[in-house]
N, C-alpha and C positions, 0 to 999 in steps of 0.2 A: 526346663532343667531342674533336677532335684537338688536344691541347695540345703546343705546341712553342715555340721561341724565335721571337718576332715582332719584326721591325725595321720602324720607320716613318720614312721620309723625308718631308719636308713643305715646302711653300711657306709662307712667313710669312703667318699669319692664316687659314690654311685649316682649322684645327681639329685638326691632327695630334696635338698633345699631349692634347687632350681625348679624342680617339678612343682614344689609347693608355691613358689612365687608366681609361676605361670598359671597354675590352677586358680589361685586367688584372683589374678587379673582377669581370667576368662569368666569366672563366676561373679566378679565384682563383689568380692567379700574380703574382709581383713585377713592379713597374713601375719603370723607371729612366730618368731624364732628368737633372735637375740632381743627383740622387743620385750619379751617376757622378763628379761633382767631389769629393765627400767621400771616396769610395772611392779615387779616383786620388790624392788628397792623402795618404791613409793609406799607400798603396803607395809613393809617390815621395818623401814627406817635404816636398813643396812645399805652401805655405799654400793652403788652399781658396779664400780670397778672391783670391789671386794667380792661381790657375787660372781662376777665373770671369772675371776681367778680361781674360784672354788666350786663352781657348779658342776654337776654330773660327775662328782668324785665320790667313790665309795668310802665309807668310814673305815679307817685302818684297824680299829680296835675290835670291830665286830666280825667274827668269823661267819661263814655261811651256815654253820650248825646252829647259830643263835637265831631263832625265828623272830620275825617282827612281832608276833603275838606275845613274845616273852617280855616285851617292854613293860616293866611294872613300875611301881611307885619309886623304887630306888634308882631307876635308870634316868640319867641326864642326857637329853638329846645332844647329839654331836652337831658340829657345824653343818655337815652334809645333811643331816636330818632336818635341821632348821631351814636350810635352803630348799630342800625338797618340799617341805610342808608349805612354805610361802609360795613357791611356784605352783604347787597344786591348787592352792586357794585361788590364785590368779587365773589358772586354766579353767577352773570351774566357773569363776565369775564371767570370763569371756564367753564360755559356752552358753551360759544362761542369757547372754545378751543377743545371741543369734549366730547364724552360720559364720564360720571362719576356717582358716587352715592353720593348724598348729604343728610345728616340726619338733620331734624329739621330746625330751623331758618326761618320758613315761606317760605321755598324754593319753594314749589308748587305754592304759590301765586306770589313770585318774578319772577318765570319763566312761568307765566300763558300765555304769548304770544308765548311761544316756545313749541315744540312738546315733552315735557317731559312726562315720565310715572310716575304718582303720586300715591304712595302707602300709605295706613294707616294701622298701626299694632295695634291690641288691644288684650285683653285676659281677662279672668275672674279674679276677685280679688283674689280668692284662688290660682290661678296659679302664679300671680304676687307676692303675699306674699311668697309663697314657693320659687320662683326663687330669690327673694330678700335675703331670708335667706340662700339659698344654695350658693349664690355668695359672701356671707360675706360682704354685703354692710353696709353702715352706719346704725346703729341701728338694725342690723340683729339678735342680741342676745336678743332683746326685745320681748314682747308679740305680738301675731297676731294683736291685736287691735292697738298697738303702730305702728307697721309696716304699717298697713292699713291707719292709720292717716297720716303717712309720705308720702305714695304713693298718697293719695288723695290731699294733699297739693301741691305735685310736679305737679300733673295733673292740679290742679286749676291754678297754676302759668303759665303753658304752655297754657292753654285755654285762660286766660286773655290776655296774650301776643299776641297770634295768632289772637284773635278776635279784639283786639285793632288795630293791624296794617293791617289787611286784610278786616275787615268788614264781614268776613265769620264765620260760625259756625264750630269750631274745631271738627274734627271727623265725620262730617256729610257726608254721602256716596256720595252726589252729588258733593262734592269738590275733589273727588279722582277717579282714574280709577279702583283701586282694593283695597278692604279692607279684611284683614286677621285676623283670631282668632288663635293665636299661641298655645293656650291651646287645640285646636282641631287637629292641624297638626304638632306642634312642629316647632322649628326654621328651621331645615333642610327641613321639608315639606313645609314651607312657601317659602324658597328659590327656591325649585323645582317648586312650583306653579307660582311664579313670572317669572321664566325662561321660563316656558311653555307659560305663557301669552304673554311674549315678542316675542316668536317665531311666534305667530299668530297676532301680532300687525299690524293693517292696512290691513290685508288680506280681511276682510269683506268689507271694504270701496272700495277696488280695484276691487271687483267682478262686472262684467257687467250683467245687467238683461238678462234673457233668452228671445230670440225672439219668 
């Protein structure tokens, strides 16, 4: 099995975290999601509970028209910027240590110069509403309309954060190596698909043309 760093971007409620946990277990490699907060806290000296309350939030004062390249000497990093930079340092540090699974935090972009396998997980809204309800998450006892609104708000926040710090379009196929619909294959089917994909990683590029 081809072991490498695997990054997982995911729509809210699509099962991306569960897929990451199972992938890490099957490959016998570390898994990082909320664990990144503790490591970033240790590196930065910021309280873990403080990081958790403010992570993956887009700075309110910077509009989309202001490019990240425009950050000059007069610019003072926002809280969101500081958290993003600290988490990015931790993500690169973990990737240097060896294969692992990292969920969210723009990890595909942070590791864009490394040979990571970048996965995006999506699903139909019906599937995500049902899964949200079945897992008893916040607001799970509300109407389908209320749950859908909650899901769309969570996706909106992830999209804004990702696009602000990467300049890429969140969920666009060209930014990933593999995109999966969990309502078509289920969480276990997604895990098996990714494992198969990793088995064939690089084989095509290594083939020599026939003479």
